[in-house]
Steps between C-alpha positions, in 0.01 A plus 500: 500500500358210303136457611467167320798340675426159648635444850648176622374333817827595674456867407145500632612345830734799551212747461365718778176379657209741460465683835128559432418136425312442825298821463409436135400134526246314703501128566169335418397143569249336267350154528530292183312177435714189455376454141596856407836472674574184300457697176751763612732222614489342152577835337789555743648162404480597131686825573797341675612349823546832683151627426244448776122496467498820708728667241255408224205633700687822574579552130137436404382752759750762383405449134130522580551818706687657206220402263238653730701820532534530121123467456440748781662790312 
């Protein structure tokens, strides 16, 4: 099995949904000021038409969580 194989969007659509998704994730709502949201909106526009400001915020949060975890060890 080639671990570095890139999958196409069609191949990913055929994948099996993680049965533990609901147990492993928690939905969280966070208020964001209009000025801050505008910054994420600008970055989303730079990244392409399918990218939303929420996607950019999610990526930032994931990257920051990884950085904190690395410094924790």
